[in-house]
N, C-alpha and C positions, 0 to 999 in steps of 0.2 A: 674759512671765509664765511661771512655772515649774510651776504645777499648777492644776488646776481641778476643780470638782465641782458637783453640783446640791444646792440647798437648797430642797426642794419644787419649784416651777416656776422658781425663780431660779437663774441660773448665778453662781457665785462663783469668781473666779480670783485667784491670789496670785503675787507675783513680787519682783523686786529692789527695794531701798529701801523695803520695807514697803508696796508698792503693793497694794491690793485693789480689783479691778474687779467691778462687779455688773451683771447684765443681767436684765431682766424681760420681754424680748421674744424669747426664744430665741436670743440672741446677735447680733441685728441691731444693737443699740446698747448701749453700756456707759457707766457712770459710776463715779467713784471713791467708795469708802466715806467716810463723814463723818469718822470718827475712827479712826486707827490709831496707837498710841503708840510705834511703833518705826520705824527706817529701815534695818533689816537685810534681807537677802534672806529671803523666805518661800518655803519649798520644797514645802510640802504643806498640804492643807486637807481637813477631814472634817466632814460634817454628819450628824446623826441625824434631823433633821426640818427644816421650813422655817425654824426660828428658831435652833436651838442648834447651834453649830459651833466647831471648833478649828483653828488654823493653827500650823505649826511652822517653824523656820528656824535661821539662824545664831545664834551665841552661845547656843545651847541654848534659844532663845526658844519659848515656847508661849503663844498668845493664845486668848482665848475670847470668843464673841459670843452674845448671847441675842436679838438682833433681826435675824436673817438676814444678818448681815455689815455692817450699817450702822455700828455702833460696836464696838470691840474693847478688851479689858482684858488686861494682862499677868498670866499665871499663873505663869510661870517664866522665869528668865533667869540665865545664868551668865557673867558678864563676866570672871571670873578666867582662863578658858581658852575659846578659840573652838573648841568641840567641837560642830559643827553637827548639828542634827537634819534628816534627809532625808525622814522620813515620819511621819505621825500617823494613827491610826485609832481611832474610838470605836465601841463596840458598842451603847451605850445612854447614858443621861444620867450614869451613874456610872463605867463601866469603859472605860478607854482605854489605848492603847499608843503610844509614840513610839520611833523608832529612828534611829541616825545613825552618826557616825564611830567607827571602832575598836570595833565591837560594842557601842556604847552602846545600851542598852535601858532605857526608863523605863516605869513602869506606875502608873496611878492607879485608885483605887476610890471616889473622892469627887468625880468630875467635873472633876478637874484642880486642885483646891485644894491637893493634896499629890501629889508625884511621887516614887516610890521606884525606885532603880536595881535592875535584875535582873542577877544575876551569871550570866554565860554561860560554860559549860565550853569548853575549847579543842576545835577539831575533831579528828577522828581523825588521829593522826600529827602534830598541831601542839603547840606549846609554850604558846601563849596564844590567847585569843579576841581577834582584832584585825581582823576583817573589817569593811569598810564596808558598811552595810546601807542600800540605796537606796530601798526601797519597802515598802508594806504593803497587803495585800488579804485579804479574808475570803471563804470560800465560804458556801453556803447553810446549812451546819451550824454555822457559827461558828468553824471552824478558821481560824487566822490564819497567813499566809505572808509572809516577808520575803525578797525577792530581793536578792542581794548580790554581792560579789566572788568571783573564783575559781570561777565556775560553781555557787556554793552557793545553796540556798534553805533558809531556816529555817522550821520549822513549829511552831506552838503549838496544843495541843488544850485548853488551859485559860486562854484569854484573856490570854496573855502571861506567866503565872507560870513556865512552864518551856518549853524549846525543844529541838527535834531538828534535826540537820543532814541535809539532803537533797541528795545528790550527783546532778548532772545528766549528768556526763560531759563538760561544757564547762569550759574553763579561763579564760574571760573574765568580764566583769562583766555582770550583769543589772540593768537600771534600772527595770523596771516589770513588772507582772503583773496578771492578772485571772482570775476564776473564770467559766468559760463554762457554758452550759446542759449538763445531763447529767452534771455532776460533773467535767468536764475543767478542768485548770489550765493556764494559759499564762504563761510568763515570757519576757522579751525584753530585748535590750541591744545590745552591741557588734557592729559589722559585720553587721547584719541577722540576728543570731542569735535564734532563737525555739525554745523547747522546750515540749512538751506532756506532761502526765501524766494518767492515768485512774485512778490508785490512791493518791490523796492525797499525791503527791510521792515515793513509793517508787521509781518507775521513770519515766524520761523518754525521749521520742523527739524528734529534731530535726524542726522544721517548715520546709518550703521556702518562704522569703519572697521569692524571686526578686530579692534585693537584697543589697548589702554595705554599705549605709548604716545607721548605728547607729539603733536604735529607742529613742526616749526615753519614750514613753507609750502605754498601751493603755486603751481604754474599750469597754464593752459595753452593749448594750440588747437583751434577748431573744437571738435567734440572730445578731444583727449585732455584729461586733467591728471597731473601727477602731484602727489603730496609726499613729503619726506619728513622724518622726525627722529626722535631719540630711539635708542636701542636698535639702530639700523632699519627703522621702519621705512618702507616704500609702499605708497598707495597708488593704485592705477584705476582710472575710469575711462572707458571708451564711449560713454553715452552722455557726456556733458555733465557728469556729477550725479546722475540719477542713482548709480550704484558704484561701489568700489571693491576691488580685491586688494587684500593686504598681504605683503610678504616681508620677511625679515632677513636682512643680510647676515651671512654666517659670522662676519666679524663684529656684528652689532655696533658698528661705528655710529656715533650720534651725528645725524645729518642736519645741516643748517640751511642749505640753499639748493635750488634746482632751477634750471632754465631749459626750455624746449626749443628745438628748431622747427622750421616749417613743416617737417615730416613727423613731428611728435617725438623725435629722439631726445632723450634727457641727458644733460650733464649735471652731475650732483657734486655738492661740496660739503665739507665739514670744517670745523675751526682749524684743522690741520692743513687744509688745502683741498685740492681736487681729489675726488673719490673715483677710483677705478670701478668699472661696471663688473664687480665680482659677482659670483653666483649668490643667489638668495633662495631661501626656502619658503614655500607658501605657508602662511600662518592661518589662512582660512580661504574657503571658496567664496565667490561672489554670491 
């Protein structure tokens, strides 16, 4: 599985070949969705409540569900070019954004019935906008952030209509991000890199993750933040991202997704599916 989220009390995870898994018992057991009309890789999923959600993936596919992920309908697909979407985020039942390959940004104001491309200006010193944008997350004020290549994070203050480039000082790719309590922003990616901002992305500081394994996903619930990554990496913070402890699963299974319940319990995923909470060894102290 490549991404996961919560739809009310339900967990919804999406992945390769159009697979959608549902769990109604906190991740202890899963079953497949009844109807998914595509067999492409689904890379992201976003729900606004227990019923209504969207998933995005390769071939520019965007799917919509109104029954908590049981059945899905195609809202968008572009088979003329495989320009994949890597992330989708909805603010409410009408307004949503999707991002992907080569600065592809799409926006809808009618719940996904129609998607319009957003023209992105080149970054400072660049000739064209051609960054791969790998994630989307919003803070409590509705500011939207898109972590991407070359250490860039894009920020939109108007629900995706316009964007600003935020330089972090890092040169590699960020694959995920989350808004932590107190207004902090976290983005993470290659070789254990994680950066934090306290001023809406204007300035960033590197966070010591005690690892060089790449971080593929972040999830938060209250002050607890969990990160997962390659080589069986599991990161844990109980202070809103101020510090992290790293551990490595003994099976070193590459982890691709994580979702937390209201008590901070984590359900983890790899491309092979659900990952049992096997023992892990500490790779460093906090």
